[in-house]
C-alpha positions in Angstrom: -28.4 -4.0 4.6 -25.1 -5.0 6.1 -26.1 -8.6 6.7 -26.4 -9.3 2.9 -23.0 -7.7 2.3 -21.3 -9.9 4.9 -23.0 -13.0 3.4 -21.7 -12.1 0.0 -18.1 -11.7 1.3 -18.1 -15.1 2.9 -18.8 -16.7 -0.5 -15.8 -15.2 -2.3 -13.3 -17.7 -3.7 -9.5 -17.2 -3.8 -9.6 -15.7 -7.3 -12.2 -13.1 -6.1 -10.0 -12.2 -3.2 -6.8 -11.9 -5.2 -8.5 -9.7 -7.8 -9.9 -7.5 -5.1 -6.5 -7.1 -3.4 -4.8 -6.2 -6.6 -7.5 -3.7 -7.6 -7.5 -2.0 -4.2 -3.7 -2.0 -4.0 -3.2 -0.3 -7.4 -3.4 3.1 -5.7 -1.1 1.9 -2.8 -2.5 1.1 0.6 -1.0 0.2 4.0 -1.7 -3.3 5.4 -4.5 -2.1 7.7 -6.3 -0.2 4.9 -6.0 -3.2 2.6 -7.2 -5.7 5.2 -10.2 -3.5 5.9 -11.0 -2.7 2.3 -10.8 -6.3 1.1 -12.3 -7.6 4.4 -9.5 -10.0 5.3 -8.6 -11.4 8.7 -5.0 -11.1 9.9 -4.2 -14.7 9.0 -5.8 -14.3 5.5 -3.9 -11.2 4.9 -0.6 -12.9 5.8 -1.4 -15.8 3.4 -2.6 -13.7 0.4 -0.2 -10.7 0.7 2.7 -13.1 1.2 1.8 -15.1 -1.8 1.2 -12.0 -4.0 4.5 -10.5 -2.9 6.3 -13.8 -3.6 4.8 -14.0 -7.1 5.7 -10.3 -7.8 2.1 -9.2 -8.3 2.4 -6.9 -5.3 5.3 -4.9 -3.9 5.9 -2.8 -0.8 7.0 0.8 -1.7 9.2 3.2 0.2 6.2 4.3 2.3 5.6 0.7 3.3 2.4 0.6 1.3 1.3 -2.4 -0.7 1.2 -1.6 -4.4 0.1 -3.6 -7.4 3.1 -4.2 -9.7 3.2 -4.0 -13.5 2.9 -7.8 -13.6 -0.1 -7.6 -11.2 -1.8 -5.0 -13.4 -1.2 -7.3 -16.5 -2.7 -10.2 -14.5 -5.8 -8.1 -13.7 -6.2 -7.1 -17.4 -6.0 -10.8 -18.4 -8.6 -11.7 -15.7 -11.0 -9.0 -17.1 -10.6 -10.4 -20.6 -11.3 -14.0 -19.5 -14.9 -15.1 -20.1 -14.9 -17.2 -17.0 -14.6 -14.1 -14.8 -17.7 -12.7 -16.3 -19.9 -15.4 -14.8 -22.3 -14.2 -12.1 -22.3 -16.3 -9.0 
């Protein structure tokens, strides 16, 4: 049921969105793919992608794809180890 999936997406917090972006961008994605895969609006994508680029968790490669940096992958690993991220909402 697509209605349930949409409802779940609305309740994501910033951390969920950041983690989702970093996971999806680990293989390298263009902005449109990333927006679709993470379910971001244009304004959300500007905010999140800009912030992640600024903090060097994401980079733009020679193909103009967003790619998770080594620092971003280390951040993801730390999030997975953190017991707070294992809580079910």
